[in-house]
Structures are given as structure tokens and as C-alpha cells.
N, C-alpha and C positions, 0 to 999 in steps of 0.2 A: 654466751648469749644464745637464746633460743628464738627461732622464727616460726611463726604460724601464718598460713595463708587463708584468707577468707574472701568469698565472693559476695558482692552486695546484691540482694534481691529486692523485689518490689516491697515486700513486707518490712524491710529495714528502713524505708524512706517515709518522709512526711509529705504533706500537701505541696510543699515547694519543690519536691524532687530531690532534696538533699537527704542524707542519712539522718534519721531522727536521733537526737542527742543520747537518749537512753540506749540505743542500739550499740553505741560504742562501748558501753559498759559490758554488754553481752560479749562483744568481740574480745575485750580485755580478759574477761573471765575464761572464755574458751582457750585463749592463748596461755593463760596461767595453768589451766588444767592440762594442756598438752605439754607444757614445760615440765610440770611435775611427773606426768606419765613418762616422758623421755628420761627422767631421772630414776624411774622405777617405782614411783609413788603414785598409787591409784587411790582415788577418793573412797571407793567401796572397801578396799583392803584396809585403808587407814581407819575408817569408821568401825571396822571389826575389832580394832584395838582400843576403841573408845575415844578416838581423837578425830579432830577435823580442823581444817583451816577456815578462818573467817577474816574478812576484810575489816580492819580497825579504822583506817582513815585513808582518804584518797584526795589528791590534788590533781585536777585534770584541766588541760588547756586545749581548746579547739582552735587550730590555726586556719584550716581550710576545710571546706566540705568534701565529702565523698558522695558519689552518685550511683544510681542503679548500674549494674554490670561491672563496676570497678572491681579490680582484683587488688586486694590490700595485703600488706605484710604487717604482722603484729610482732614486734620484738619484745622479749622479756629478758631483763638482766637483773641479777641479784646485786644490790649495792652494799648490803650489810646484813649480818645475821647475829642476833644477840638475844639471850634469854628465851622468851617465847615468841620473839618477833623476827620477821623477815622484812627488810626494806627492799622494794623493787622499783625499777624504772621500766616503763613500757612506752613504746612508740607505735603509732599506726601510720604507715606510709603507703604512698602510691607511686610506683616507679622512682623510688628513692627520695621522694618529696614528703617530708613529715607533715601529716595532717593533724595529728593529735598526740599530745604528750601527757603521760600520767605518772605520778610518783605516789606510791602507796605502801602501807604496811599491812601485812597479814600476820595473824597470830595463830598459834596452835591452841585449840580449846579442848577441854574435856567435855564429851557429849553428855555425861551424866549430870554435870553441874553448870555447864556453859561458861566456866571460868577459864582464863588463860593459864597455860601450864608451860613449863620449860620444854624446849625442843628435846625430844629423846635423842640420845647419841646416834641411834640408827638413822634418824632423819637428818641430823646434822652431817653425818658422813655421806649420805646420799646426795644432799643438796650442795655440799662444798667439800668434795673429797680432797684429802691432804696430798 
């Protein structure tokens, strides 16, 4: 499991003072990017090989709101890897209290066609070393 820390700023909130729901998607994306980076996979380098990751679907549940100045932890855990798809579970927490849960699948796509393609062995090894 990988953990990424994010601070809530005024720009992340809505008129009620709570974090705007779309901002959580940004935090989840940032955490996935840092998870991949920790595994040695950079988006720019991956694009040079003609590949990229794309979110295929996401289920998200908001349990409690976050607020300005909160320091949140975003965890990312690989639950399954098959074919072109990675299934991930992500949680956003404040002081150990889960605020948001997301389950999603991301796929590897070819940049020239936009179509899903099987995970190359080099990515499979980096993501889930034997």
C-alpha cells in the first residue's frame, strides 16, 4: 500500500466550507501518480513508449467531509492485475478516520489508437514484483 499526503486549500472548498466533491478526484489522481512514481513508472516516460493509463470506471463513496487546512492521507492499494486492467482501492483519511472510499479500474491504452492493450511485462513486474 502506498500513502500520499495532501493539504486542503481554499481552492479545494465550496461555498459550504467543505471540500468540493470533484476535488477528491484530483487527490485520488495525485495519489495514483505518486504510487506509480514510487514504483519507478513516470507518466512522461510511459508516454514516450506510446502508452498511458486511463481510468475506466470508478465507484466512490463520500462518508464525511474534509475542510480547509485538513491534512489528509490518500492510500492506494492494488487489489488485482489482469490483462490491460489494474483494480485499485483508494481511501482518503484524516487522522485515521476514512472520509472517502474509491474502487476503480485503470487500463493501459495505446496513445496512437486510444485502445486498451495488455500490460507489458515490464509494467507488470514493476507494479507487482514476484
